[in-house]
Structure formats: C-alpha cells, structure tokens
VOVEX-427991 format. One line per field, with one value per residue: residue number from 1; residue in three letters; x, y, z of N, C-alpha, C, O, CB in turn. Coordinates in pm, whole numbers, plus 50000, padded with zeros to 5 digits. Last residue first. Glycine has a CB too. Layout:
residues N
resi = NUM  ...
resn = ALA  ...
n.east = X  ...
n.north = Y  ...
n.up = Z  ...
ca.east = X  ...
ca.north = Y  ...
ca.up = Z  ...
c.east = X  ...
c.north = Y  ...
c.up = Z  ...
o.east = X  ...
o.north = Y  ...
o.up = Z  ...
cb.east = X  ...
cb.north = Y  ...
cb.up = Z  ...
This chain:
residues 242
resi = 242  241  240  239  238  237  236  235  234  233  232  231  230  229  228  227  226  225  224  223  222  221  220  219  218  217  216  215  214  213  212  211  210  209  208  207  206  205  204  203  202  201  200  199  198  197  196  195  194  193  192  191  190  189  188  187  186  185  184  183  182  181  180  179  178  177  176  175  174  173  172  171  170  169  168  167  166  165  164  163  162  161  160  159  158  157  156  155  154  153  152  151  150  149  148  147  146  145  144  143  142  141  140  139  138  137  136  135  134  133  132  131  130  129  128  127  126  125  124  123  122  121  120  119  118  117  116  115  114  113  112  111  110  109  108  107  106  105  104  103  102  101  100  99  98  97  96  95  94  93  92  91  90  89  88  87  86  85  84  83  82  81  80  79  78  77  76  75  74  73  72  71  70  69  68  67  66  65  64  63  62  61  60  59  58  57  56  55  54  53  52  51  50  49  48  47  46  45  44  43  42  41  40  39  38  37  36  35  34  33  32  31  30  29  28  27  26  25  24  23  22  21  20  19  18  17  16  15  14  13  12  11  10  9  8  7  6  5  4  3  2  1
resn = UNK  UNK  UNK  UNK  UNK  UNK  UNK  UNK  UNK  UNK  UNK  UNK  UNK  UNK  UNK  UNK  UNK  UNK  UNK  UNK  UNK  UNK  UNK  UNK  UNK  UNK  UNK  UNK  UNK  UNK  UNK  UNK  UNK  UNK  UNK  UNK  UNK  UNK  UNK  UNK  UNK  UNK  UNK  UNK  UNK  UNK  UNK  UNK  UNK  UNK  UNK  UNK  UNK  UNK  UNK  UNK  UNK  UNK  UNK  UNK  UNK  UNK  UNK  UNK  UNK  UNK  UNK  UNK  UNK  UNK  UNK  UNK  UNK  UNK  UNK  UNK  UNK  UNK  UNK  UNK  UNK  UNK  UNK  UNK  UNK  UNK  UNK  UNK  UNK  UNK  UNK  UNK  UNK  UNK  UNK  UNK  UNK  UNK  UNK  UNK  UNK  UNK  UNK  UNK  UNK  UNK  UNK  UNK  UNK  UNK  UNK  UNK  UNK  UNK  UNK  UNK  UNK  UNK  UNK  UNK  UNK  UNK  UNK  UNK  UNK  UNK  UNK  UNK  UNK  UNK  UNK  UNK  UNK  UNK  UNK  UNK  UNK  UNK  UNK  UNK  UNK  UNK  UNK  UNK  UNK  UNK  UNK  UNK  UNK  UNK  UNK  UNK  UNK  UNK  UNK  UNK  UNK  UNK  UNK  UNK  UNK  UNK  UNK  UNK  UNK  UNK  UNK  UNK  UNK  UNK  UNK  UNK  UNK  UNK  UNK  UNK  UNK  UNK  UNK  UNK  UNK  UNK  UNK  UNK  UNK  UNK  UNK  UNK  UNK  UNK  UNK  UNK  UNK  UNK  UNK  UNK  UNK  UNK  UNK  UNK  UNK  UNK  UNK  UNK  UNK  UNK  UNK  UNK  UNK  UNK  UNK  UNK  UNK  UNK  UNK  UNK  UNK  UNK  UNK  UNK  UNK  UNK  UNK  UNK  UNK  UNK  UNK  UNK  UNK  UNK  UNK  UNK  UNK  UNK  UNK  UNK  UNK  UNK  UNK  UNK  UNK  UNK
n.east = 47459  47659  47974  48196  48501  48676  48881  48965  49163  49137  49303  49346  49235  48959  48906  48771  48789  48723  48664  48522  48386  48205  47963  47734  47472  47437  47780  47926  47882  48096  48086  48295  48287  48352  48281  48394  48394  48464  48682  49007  49277  49398  49409  49650  49697  49609  49347  49110  48890  48868  48620  48425  48158  48070  47830  47874  47829  47872  47777  47766  47672  47593  47713  48020  47941  47729  47616  47353  47106  46894  47046  47251  47193  47345  47286  47394  47360  47458  47535  47661  47846  48074  48276  48519  48762  48969  49307  49629  49972  50276  50582  50778  50639  50437  50374  50125  49794  49452  49128  48782  48491  48169  47960  47693  47543  47289  47183  46976  46977  46828  46891  46839  46897  46943  46825  46645  46715  46537  46438  46478  46344  46492  46522  46648  46796  46951  47190  47412  47625  47891  48189  48527  48883  49210  49523  49825  50157  50406  50407  50586  50878  50977  50860  50821  50659  50420  50361  50159  49999  49798  49557  49328  48991  48651  48314  47963  47644  47300  47068  46763  46575  46453  46614  46857  47088  47429  47780  48117  48428  48782  49044  49328  49486  49674  49706  49914  49931  50179  50299  50231  50023  49985  49773  49792  49599  49592  49527  49447  49322  49161  48976  48751  48519  48229  47898  47569  47252  46997  47038  47094  46913  46968  47272  47393  47659  47862  47859  47786  47571  47645  47922  48188  48450  48746  48958  49287  49600  49847  49980  49981  50199  50411  50301  50282  50501  50449  50219  50320  50495  50314  50168  50369  50426  50185  50183  50410  50330  50112  50236  50394  50195  50083
n.north = 52967  52862  52916  52859  52904  52896  53007  53090  53245  53406  53541  53682  53749  53699  53496  53261  53152  52865  52756  52595  52571  52414  52477  52393  52316  52054  51971  52005  52049  52187  52321  52430  52620  52887  53194  53416  53776  54113  54277  54220  54448  54679  54908  55107  55261  55492  55536  55274  55012  54690  54432  54171  53953  53639  53381  53035  52734  52454  52163  52034  51774  51687  51574  51416  51087  50815  50686  50742  50752  50923  51126  51371  51606  51795  52085  52297  52652  52947  53279  53585  53845  54119  54378  54623  54776  55048  55112  55256  55277  55454  55311  55116  54882  54992  55095  55118  55061  54997  54886  54790  54654  54525  54281  54053  53758  53505  53181  52911  52555  52246  51931  51587  51321  50973  50731  50689  50951  51252  51561  51864  52158  52473  52793  53119  53317  53441  53696  53905  54186  54353  54537  54563  54599  54506  54609  54468  54341  54451  54278  53982  53970  54051  54284  54297  54149  54208  54370  54267  54256  54120  54173  54061  54173  54168  54231  54189  54136  54038  53831  53675  53485  53568  53888  53948  53764  53859  53773  53829  53694  53733  53672  53716  53760  53887  54004  54148  54279  54261  54415  54454  54626  54864  54820  54480  54197  54035  53751  53646  53452  53438  53279  53335  53241  53312  53312  53438  53437  53344  53149  53129  53063  53102  53191  53283  53479  53395  53055  52839  52712  52543  52330  52302  52536  52580  52790  52712  52868  52954  52840  52589  52512  52469  52242  51986  51859  51886  51727  51475  51437  51431  51203  51009  51025  50935  50671  50569  50596  50421  50179  50148  50121  49880
n.up = 47222  46959  46826  46560  46400  46081  45816  45477  45233  44916  44618  44285  44041  44070  44367  44581  44903  45093  45434  45716  46048  46302  46549  46794  46839  46772  46707  46470  46159  45941  45620  45359  45046  44827  44663  44416  44384  44337  44315  44184  44276  44345  44594  44705  45025  45156  45173  45116  45137  44998  44946  44836  44794  44655  44570  44685  44875  45097  45266  45594  45805  46146  46369  46235  46318  46410  46620  46649  46426  46369  46117  45996  45744  45511  45339  45111  45081  44930  45033  44983  45148  45199  45337  45347  45547  45555  45664  45679  45736  45720  45589  45592  45537  45765  46069  46195  46082  46150  46038  46039  45868  45805  45644  45590  45457  45416  45303  45251  45238  45224  45377  45428  45633  45650  45690  45482  45236  45125  44976  45169  45317  45350  45451  45398  45537  45798  45801  45987  46014  46196  46270  46403  46420  46474  46597  46465  46480  46245  45923  45818  45606  45363  45121  44846  44676  44940  45226  45505  45830  46088  46342  46581  46666  46706  46601  46662  46502  46466  46285  46211  46276  46506  46560  46676  46844  46850  46882  46869  46757  46719  46477  46280  45957  45724  45393  45156  44842  44598  44293  44025  43978  44104  44279  44411  44489  44798  44995  45326  45581  45890  46148  46423  46685  46892  47005  47026  47195  47250  47461  47725  48023  48294  48444  48709  48789  48967  49082  49239  49133  48930  48988  48916  48877  48821  48850  48769  48858  48609  48400  48207  48060  48235  48388  48300  48414  48687  48706  48636  48852  49068  49004  49030  49303  49409  49315  49449  49716  49718  49661  49892  50085  50000
ca.east = 47427  47532  47898  48082  48429  48602  48848  48894  49136  49138  49209  49392  49381  49024  48886  48851  48727  48818  48624  48642  48374  48338  47992  47875  47510  47337  47654  47972  47798  48083  48045  48240  48337  48310  48324  48308  48448  48361  48607  48863  49215  49366  49369  49555  49725  49751  49424  49228  48897  48923  48703  48523  48209  48123  47909  47798  47896  47812  47859  47710  47778  47555  47567  47942  47997  47781  47754  47445  47225  46864  46943  47246  47186  47300  47321  47327  47417  47358  47574  47533  47838  47939  48261  48375  48727  48836  49207  49499  49866  50156  50468  50815  50741  50432  50492  50224  49928  49557  49257  48885  48593  48262  48050  47758  47623  47357  47225  47028  46972  46888  46822  46911  46800  46996  46923  46597  46684  46654  46415  46491  46372  46398  46552  46567  46686  46914  47049  47387  47489  47825  48054  48421  48752  49108  49385  49740  50013  50361  50418  50465  50807  50983  50886  50909  50778  50514  50356  50288  49999  49931  49589  49465  49098  48774  48439  48082  47760  47405  47161  46848  46652  46493  46498  46749  46974  47300  47659  48006  48305  48666  48952  49255  49409  49677  49644  49878  49902  50062  50303  50351  50020  50097  49747  49791  49689  49528  49623  49406  49444  49151  49107  48782  48641  48316  48037  47668  47391  47012  47018  47167  46929  46888  47174  47349  47537  47795  47887  47910  47549  47609  47788  48087  48341  48644  48850  49153  49495  49762  50061  49881  50073  50421  50321  50176  50487  50566  50213  50217  50546  50416  50100  50303  50530  50231  50078  50405  50448  50094  50136  50458  50284  50000
ca.north = 52929  52926  52850  52936  52827  52958  52899  53118  53122  53413  53458  53647  53748  53684  53616  53280  53252  52934  52795  52624  52603  52446  52458  52419  52452  52149  51950  51911  52075  52066  52338  52316  52577  52749  53123  53302  53643  54009  54280  54213  54318  54664  54770  55100  55154  55455  55642  55325  55154  54776  54542  54212  54087  53716  53500  53153  52811  52581  52218  52124  51828  51726  51567  51500  51212  50906  50650  50826  50671  50785  51102  51228  51575  51658  52032  52168  52534  52841  53140  53516  53717  54063  54238  54597  54662  55001  55074  55236  55224  55422  55403  55252  54929  54891  55081  55227  55008  55096  54860  54893  54654  54634  54321  54179  53824  53627  53272  53032  52679  52352  52060  51693  51426  51103  50774  50675  50815  51176  51419  51787  52014  52391  52658  53007  53356  53308  53662  53791  54133  54293  54493  54582  54590  54527  54571  54583  54319  54430  54395  54060  53944  53909  54250  54396  54083  54117  54392  54292  54274  54153  54158  54105  54078  54230  54155  54271  54092  54138  53853  53791  53461  53428  53806  54046  53748  53854  53808  53810  53768  53673  53756  53626  53808  53767  54019  54025  54316  54196  54388  54376  54497  54858  54892  54625  54260  54130  53822  53696  53486  53470  53313  53299  53301  53230  53343  53360  53481  53448  53107  53231  53042  52987  53220  53149  53476  53523  53155  52908  52791  52680  52372  52230  52485  52518  52761  52737  52767  52991  52911  52645  52534  52578  52373  52078  51860  51952  51868  51538  51442  51535  51332  51030  51058  51071  50763  50569  50669  50562  50232  50163  50236  50000
ca.up = 47359  46997  46932  46610  46500  46190  45908  45602  45306  45061  44691  44419  44051  43939  44287  44461  44818  45005  45299  45637  45905  46250  46407  46766  46875  46722  46777  46571  46275  46021  45758  45430  45174  44840  44784  44448  44364  44335  44441  44167  44254  44203  44568  44594  44929  45162  45107  45183  45107  45101  44899  44936  44761  44767  44538  44648  44770  45057  45158  45495  45720  46010  46356  46326  46367  46309  46590  46725  46454  46405  46218  46028  45886  45535  45470  45116  45146  44926  45012  44977  45077  45199  45297  45333  45462  45595  45564  45741  45650  45795  45582  45626  45441  45660  45983  46207  46106  46123  46102  46021  45971  45782  45753  45554  45559  45371  45409  45189  45315  45145  45375  45359  45605  45615  45789  45619  45276  45167  44997  45047  45325  45274  45498  45348  45450  45749  45790  45901  46026  46082  46303  46306  46483  46371  46625  46495  46488  46381  46009  45843  45729  45394  45261  44908  44734  44872  45081  45441  45685  46039  46200  46556  46637  46752  46593  46661  46576  46454  46396  46185  46153  46499  46528  46682  46754  46921  46810  46963  46733  46785  46553  46367  46071  45806  45525  45226  44981  44658  44436  44058  43912  44010  44155  44419  44392  44708  44911  45196  45509  45747  46093  46285  46636  46807  47035  46951  47181  47145  47323  47651  47879  48253  48340  48670  48709  48987  48980  49274  49254  48895  49026  48840  48959  48734  48944  48717  48877  48722  48498  48298  47989  48138  48447  48257  48268  48629  48741  48552  48715  49063  49007  48901  49204  49437  49273  49302  49669  49749  49568  49761  50091  50000
c.east = 47280  47494  47772  48007  48318  48536  48778  48876  49073  49102  49224  49284  49433  49175  48968  48809  48820  48740  48740  48599  48512  48327  48136  47905  47655  47380  47555  47858  47832  48004  48034  48207  48258  48368  48271  48366  48346  48425  48504  48794  49064  49294  49323  49528  49614  49790  49570  49291  49013  48929  48758  48612  48303  48175  47953  47888  47810  47896  47793  47813  47712  47677  47522  47793  48047  47835  47815  47591  47328  46984  46930  47147  47173  47308  47261  47375  47329  47422  47453  47564  47696  47940  48115  48358  48577  48796  49074  49400  49739  50047  50356  50702  50774  50521  50475  50336  50029  49691  49356  49011  48700  48361  48136  47840  47680  47431  47300  47058  47037  46869  46900  46826  46875  46881  46982  46696  46652  46615  46545  46472  46381  46439  46447  46616  46594  46785  47034  47240  47479  47686  47989  48288  48644  48972  49297  49599  49941  50208  50387  50496  50683  50899  50886  50947  50870  50538  50464  50264  50142  49924  49734  49500  49233  48886  48554  48206  47870  47523  47257  46935  46755  46582  46545  46614  46873  47187  47534  47881  48201  48544  48847  49169  49343  49610  49643  49822  49845  50050  50171  50355  50138  50104  49861  49788  49677  49632  49546  49520  49405  49288  49091  48923  48667  48442  48126  47807  47475  47157  47034  47150  47005  46906  47100  47236  47507  47662  47805  47950  47670  47587  47764  47947  48236  48536  48732  49050  49363  49653  49981  49953  49968  50290  50334  50199  50387  50554  50329  50211  50448  50470  50199  50235  50470  50335  50121  50303  50447  50209  50115  50364  50353  50087
c.north = 52893  52872  52930  52852  52914  52857  52963  52992  53159  53276  53474  53565  53705  53671  53602  53409  53280  53030  52859  52657  52627  52464  52497  52382  52487  52293  52048  51872  51969  52102  52202  52357  52463  52696  52981  53231  53536  53875  54168  54208  54327  54533  54758  54953  55151  55345  55606  55436  55212  54919  54619  54319  54130  53849  53574  53272  52932  52649  52347  52169  51914  51781  51598  51486  51290  51033  50741  50792  50761  50699  50953  51208  51425  51628  51894  52098  52413  52714  53047  53370  53664  53933  54198  54459  54639  54893  55039  55197  55207  55379  55357  55352  55076  54941  54963  55217  55122  55037  54968  54853  54756  54636  54438  54228  53953  53689  53390  53133  52794  52483  52155  51818  51544  51200  50911  50727  50811  51034  51349  51639  51954  52244  52564  52876  53240  53324  53522  53752  54009  54244  54437  54532  54618  54504  54600  54535  54449  54416  54356  54182  54031  53873  54099  54357  54178  54167  54304  54312  54285  54163  54198  54074  54144  54129  54237  54182  54197  54091  53967  53820  53572  53399  53662  53980  53860  53848  53793  53860  53732  53756  53671  53711  53694  53803  53884  54058  54194  54238  54329  54334  54407  54725  54882  54688  54411  54190  53910  53769  53527  53509  53337  53344  53259  53304  53254  53405  53382  53484  53218  53208  53159  52957  53093  53166  53333  53526  53281  53013  52874  52769  52517  52282  52419  52453  52705  52698  52810  52886  52954  52712  52599  52609  52485  52220  51964  51964  51945  51687  51510  51551  51447  51165  51088  51115  50907  50668  50679  50647  50380  50221  50260  50126
c.up = 47374  47135  46958  46714  46554  46281  46028  45684  45440  45118  44841  44489  44187  43951  44158  44390  44701  44917  45224  45496  45843  46099  46377  46622  46845  46744  46717  46663  46380  46147  45825  45573  45235  44971  44780  44570  44399  44302  44450  44303  44236  44173  44424  44562  44824  45065  45095  45101  45186  45049  45017  44878  44872  44715  44664  44620  44739  44951  45110  45393  45613  45938  46214  46306  46246  46375  46483  46698  46520  46436  46245  46141  45904  45683  45487  45242  45125  44980  45016  44942  45084  45118  45299  45272  45464  45496  45633  45631  45732  45697  45675  45624  45463  45547  45889  46107  46102  46164  46060  46096  45938  45898  45709  45671  45504  45488  45349  45300  45239  45219  45285  45352  45546  45588  45759  45722  45425  45202  45034  45077  45186  45284  45439  45409  45412  45669  45734  45909  45938  46114  46178  46358  46379  46435  46504  46517  46524  46382  46154  45929  45739  45516  45279  45051  44808  44729  45018  45291  45636  45887  46174  46412  46618  46733  46649  46659  46567  46538  46362  46307  46124  46378  46521  46655  46776  46818  46894  46895  46838  46751  46623  46459  46148  45938  45595  45363  45051  44803  44484  44205  43943  43936  44055  44280  44404  44614  44812  45126  45368  45694  45943  46249  46492  46769  46950  46996  47101  47117  47220  47501  47819  48105  48300  48569  48670  48915  49007  49170  49291  49014  48988  48868  48872  48819  48866  48821  48817  48737  48619  48413  48077  48069  48345  48306  48222  48479  48680  48577  48621  48922  49000  48895  49068  49336  49294  49251  49516  49698  49591  49658  49958  50000
o.east = 47235  47495  47777  47980  48340  48516  48817  48859  49121  49023  49312  49186  49554  49237  49038  48692  48936  48636  48840  48507  48604  48265  48184  47877  47696  47331  47586  47840  47777  48052  47970  48288  48168  48484  48159  48487  48227  48500  48462  48842  49002  49255  49224  49614  49500  49906  49648  49290  49016  48966  48700  48673  48267  48230  47884  48009  47689  48016  47673  47924  47614  47772  47423  47749  48113  47780  47937  47681  47386  46967  46952  47162  47093  47417  47139  47491  47206  47527  47360  47614  47621  48025  48040  48417  48514  48795  49070  49410  49742  50032  50342  50725  50794  50484  50496  50389  50020  49702  49347  49004  48710  48321  48172  47796  47711  47390  47367  46971  47139  46757  47022  46706  46967  46781  47063  46654  46633  46497  46651  46489  46303  46555  46329  46736  46473  46677  47096  47174  47533  47637  48029  48275  48667  48950  49309  49558  49990  50140  50348  50598  50675  50853  50806  51055  50986  50446  50583  50159  50234  49851  49785  49477  49249  48877  48554  48203  47871  47506  47290  46884  46826  46655  46665  46514  46810  47190  47533  47874  48197  48555  48827  49215  49307  49670  49614  49884  49741  50148  50067  50409  50145  50182  49838  49799  49566  49741  49448  49598  49337  49360  49015  48980  48612  48467  48101  47829  47455  47183  47080  47237  46982  46913  47162  47118  47589  47561  47695  48065  47658  47586  47850  47861  48197  48530  48631  49054  49330  49617  50039  49983  49874  50269  50272  50124  50405  50592  50311  50198  50486  50490  50173  50243  50514  50334  50098  50329  50479  50189  50100  50405  50369  50060
o.north = 52858  52752  53051  52734  53029  52741  53071  52883  53249  53202  53546  53524  53693  53591  53503  53427  53319  52993  52900  52594  52673  52382  52602  52271  52600  52384  52118  51754  51859  52177  52111  52421  52407  52722  52956  53211  53564  53862  54132  54142  54427  54508  54819  54883  55187  55337  55678  55433  55202  54944  54614  54300  54126  53856  53573  53266  52932  52626  52350  52208  51873  51829  51542  51397  51231  51081  50745  50861  50847  50581  50870  51267  51359  51626  51877  52057  52422  52671  53065  53342  53694  53914  54238  54427  54638  54916  55005  55246  55149  55437  55238  55469  55152  55030  54848  55319  55212  54972  55023  54794  54803  54622  54450  54219  53962  53676  53378  53166  52776  52518  52145  51813  51596  51163  50961  50764  50915  50999  51383  51597  51988  52210  52573  52852  53260  53343  53487  53771  54007  54257  54471  54491  54688  54400  54705  54432  54529  54471  54243  54187  54138  53759  54028  54394  54144  54221  54324  54275  54310  54087  54295  53963  54264  54014  54360  54070  54281  54015  53989  53834  53564  53300  53636  54013  53866  53920  53724  53976  53621  53875  53554  53811  53590  53869  53780  54132  54142  54235  54345  54228  54295  54711  54889  54620  54465  54229  53866  53839  53451  53589  53266  53433  53159  53415  53134  53523  53261  53558  53190  53244  53274  52841  52989  53157  53268  53570  53275  53056  52970  52891  52602  52279  52471  52331  52772  52588  52929  52821  52987  52647  52658  52722  52590  52310  52025  52066  52055  51766  51591  51663  51548  51234  51180  51229  50992  50740  50784  50755  50457  50303  50374  50223
o.up = 47483  47161  46978  46692  46590  46246  46072  45630  45508  45060  44888  44427  44204  43881  44140  44358  44720  44861  45283  45442  45910  46030  46422  46577  46869  46676  46620  46693  46381  46232  45771  45641  45172  45004  44734  44579  44410  44205  44559  44395  44270  44059  44384  44508  44852  45026  45033  44978  45309  44935  45126  44773  44990  44605  44766  44643  44763  44939  45086  45429  45550  46000  46166  46233  46160  46475  46467  46748  46454  46469  46157  46248  45837  45741  45477  45251  45122  44930  45095  44833  45177  45031  45388  45169  45570  45375  45751  45518  45841  45590  45704  45656  45368  45471  45928  46063  46019  46268  45950  46204  45825  46014  45592  45786  45385  45603  45246  45380  45173  45259  45272  45325  45610  45526  45837  45832  45488  45199  44981  45192  45096  45261  45473  45418  45397  45726  45634  46012  45827  46226  46066  46473  46281  46498  46440  46462  46604  46296  46182  45998  45679  45528  45217  45097  44831  44667  45041  45238  45714  45823  46229  46364  46636  46778  46640  46711  46478  46634  46246  46419  46024  46378  46530  46718  46881  46718  46996  46854  46890  46720  46591  46512  46091  46022  45535  45440  45011  44878  44421  44237  43893  43842  43934  44179  44407  44657  44752  45190  45298  45754  45876  46311  46445  46815  46939  47022  47107  47021  47110  47422  47856  48065  48275  48604  48604  48971  49062  49170  49367  49000  49009  48780  48768  48831  48847  48876  48815  48639  48723  48513  48025  48023  48365  48270  48116  48421  48629  48484  48537  48875  48935  48794  48999  49289  49209  49155  49460  49642  49495  49577  49914  49929
cb.east = 47462  47418  47983  47987  48524  48500  48976  48759  49265  49039  49226  49426  49434  48990  48928  48838  48696  48900  48505  48742  48286  48442  47895  47967  47483  47203  47670  48086  47645  48223  47909  48339  48339  48355  48273  48296  48574  48249  48538  48825  49247  49491  49257  49609  49737  49785  49409  49329  48762  49063  48624  48606  48092  48236  47829  47701  47920  47795  47874  47650  47864  47441  47501  47982  48113  47671  47760  47416  47281  46788  46807  47387  47068  47384  47274  47356  47436  47301  47676  47435  47938  47836  48344  48306  48800  48731  49257  49451  49909  50110  50416  50919  50692  50283  50620  50282  49965  49530  49310  48834  48654  48187  48138  47654  47736  47256  47313  46927  47040  46826  46807  46952  46720  47089  47034  46567  46800  46724  46355  46628  46263  46391  46555  46572  46740  46897  46975  47477  47382  47907  47969  48454  48740  49129  49333  49745  49981  50406  50322  50358  50898  51126  50780  50842  50856  50460  50376  50388  49917  50037  49493  49564  49065  48763  48469  48084  47810  47355  47241  46762  46557  46370  46430  46775  46908  47284  47647  48031  48251  48687  48884  49352  49304  49825  49499  50001  49802  50072  50336  50475  50013  50226  49720  49914  49656  49456  49717  49285  49546  49048  49213  48680  48759  48243  48067  47650  47453  46937  46884  47317  46792  46741  47241  47302  47550  47883  47856  48022  47511  47486  47765  48094  48279  48709  48808  49128  49477  49700  50124  49784  50021  50525  50442  50043  50445  50693  50212  50080  50576  50531  50015  50203  50631  50288  49948  50372  50577  50079  50004  50510  50388  49906
cb.north = 53041  52898  52836  52978  52779  53051  52817  53181  53038  53521  53313  53774  53884  53804  53744  53159  53382  52833  52892  52504  52725  52333  52539  52339  52473  52125  51971  51972  52071  52006  52415  52197  52691  52663  53197  53204  53624  54043  54414  54093  54226  54673  54724  55175  55017  55413  55773  55212  55227  54727  54636  54092  54191  53638  53594  53188  52725  52672  52115  52244  51713  51830  51663  51645  51188  50940  50506  50813  50606  50722  51161  51173  51649  51556  52127  52082  52559  52819  53098  53582  53615  54164  54145  54707  54534  55118  54955  55364  55090  55543  55414  55297  54907  54866  55065  55230  54899  55229  54719  55032  54513  54771  54204  54284  53732  53729  53198  53091  52660  52358  52118  51648  51466  51093  50674  50531  50720  51242  51355  51812  51942  52436  52651  52999  53417  53204  53764  53673  54240  54181  54609  54514  54690  54433  54646  54688  54209  54545  54507  53973  53967  53867  54314  54532  54014  53970  54544  54176  54400  54046  54244  54036  53998  54276  54113  54364  53956  54280  53724  53914  53449  53340  53852  54159  53611  53979  53724  53885  53738  53663  53858  53533  53907  53714  54076  53930  54438  54041  54516  54456  54517  54882  55036  54675  54214  54243  53723  53788  53366  53585  53199  53363  53262  53187  53325  53377  53501  53572  53048  53230  53024  53012  53283  53064  53566  53638  53100  52808  52702  52679  52354  52082  52599  52414  52889  52659  52737  53132  53031  52535  52405  52545  52371  52029  51723  51876  51886  51474  51303  51503  51344  50920  50944  51080  50736  50430  50599  50582  50157  50029  50217  50000
cb.up = 47455  46890  47061  46493  46615  46135  45952  45572  45326  45112  44653  44500  44018  43851  44368  44366  44897  44920  45304  45639  45885  46287  46320  46864  47019  46790  46933  46652  46237  46058  45767  45429  45269  44718  44912  44328  44446  44231  44457  44083  44368  44121  44666  44469  45001  45301  45184  45207  45142  45146  44805  44984  44742  44842  44449  44756  44642  45178  45040  45563  45655  46012  46453  46310  46471  46206  46544  46871  46325  46298  46172  46066  45953  45453  45582  44987  45295  44781  45117  44871  45137  45141  45390  45243  45509  45598  45480  45817  45584  45880  45437  45535  45297  45609  46068  46346  46001  46198  46064  46070  45987  45768  45798  45512  45608  45311  45511  45084  45451  45001  45520  45218  45733  45493  45797  45647  45243  45284  44874  44980  45406  45127  45657  45194  45325  45868  45701  45940  45985  46028  46363  46177  46602  46246  46748  46381  46591  46474  45962  45911  45850  45416  45353  44909  44625  44872  45044  45466  45645  46084  46114  46654  46516  46902  46447  46783  46524  46499  46427  46148  46036  46493  46392  46581  46773  47015  46687  47098  46593  46940  46460  46449  46026  45828  45514  45238  44989  44647  44513  44025  43767  44083  44184  44497  44247  44789  44835  45209  45508  45724  46121  46188  46725  46683  47186  46795  47318  47185  47309  47689  47810  48284  48217  48796  48584  48940  48840  49290  49369  48811  49176  48870  49042  48639  49024  48585  49024  48702  48435  48349  47934  48035  48533  48307  48217  48665  48892  48577  48664  49161  49133  48875  49192  49579  49348  49250  49716  49899  49582  49713  50200  50122
C-alpha cells in the first residue's frame, strides 16, 4: 500500500511539472452553477466564436501583393429568429510582397456585421439522412491601422458581403455518426478595402466554396476558400450558439 501511494504521488508530481508551462495559474472550474455570479437559465440568442483569414490582394501597380493575416473573435446577438448582429475584435498583420519578407507588427482590427438566414427547405433523403437547402447572407465592415508597413503608415476600411447556398445533410437515428451534420456551401462574395495609403487593384467580386461541420446542434466548425480573378482568401472559423 505504501509503495502504491508513493508511486501515485510521484506520478501526480510528474504530471504537474509537465503541465506547468501550459497552465501558469489555477483554474477555478466549479461544476455547480450555485458558485457563479450569474446562473443564466438560457443564453440562446447569443453567439460566440472566432475565425482566421488569410488573403492576398493585387495592388494597383500589378507587381506587388498586399497580404492580410488576421485572427479575431466575434460576439453576436439574435434580433429576430433569423436575423443577427455581431461585433468583431481581432489582431491583424499585413505585408507587401515581394518587398517584405516578414509581416508587420500586429494591429487591432475591429468591426461589426449582420447575418440573415433567408431560406431553409427540406429535400428528399433516405431513412438515415435528412438533407436541407439553406440560403444565408452576411455583411460586415471593419477597420485597422498600422504604424509601419514598408516605412509608411497604412489604414484601411474593409467591406465584405456574401450570399451562400448550402446543402446540409443531417444524420438522424444513429448516434455513431459524427458530426451531427455536414454542409457544403457556395455563392458570390464581395470584398474590397477603402484606403488612402494603398491601391487595391484586385477584383472585388468572387466566388466562395466551403464546408460546415455541425459538431453539435450549437457548435459549428467552418472552412472555405474565396477565389477572385487574381487572388484569393482562406477562412476557418468556430461558432457557438448558447
């Protein structure tokens, strides 16, 4: 018994030492809601998530490329059952290729947007699959300022909108399937930047194609690619509905 106790204690010490760099402070992960300041019964109108975006834009001279590398979080609220507004706050790095090898220092990018679920239509399926067609729209505006991009200050306002048609296959009647549903989507996208410091020569209208993984009814992971005439963008995101 004494040997087992010593072995268990040693194991716990080793685990603690191994995890120390990853968790520098203790987490008060209380299981009971009675120990929290706010014990909300429902937060269903709220959305919380994050996204990553990498985009290349051709500049006016036709030789240089403006590269954006951004990561942000968003917080949204349902005004109606089908209409939501949200705000974003993130960190963005930019550079002008091939003039620069490294990204600029990170700068805050903030913005706001709105998305609308316009259509949800059932399609015929077999006994274990249920397919739906969905039409969704989004519009967003954001702003960022940088102190030193190739020796110059750069500020821009980005305007973005998209209309996507999704085919969502929901798995029903069998809990062994993962995830709960898979959605393929595509549609037109509009993206442009307004700036006095850089001249965006790339096309503003493109096509987006992507994949939604509905991990649960309230958690979705998304990935997509947006193709424009001379450049493109890669997106990845996570959205949680409470």
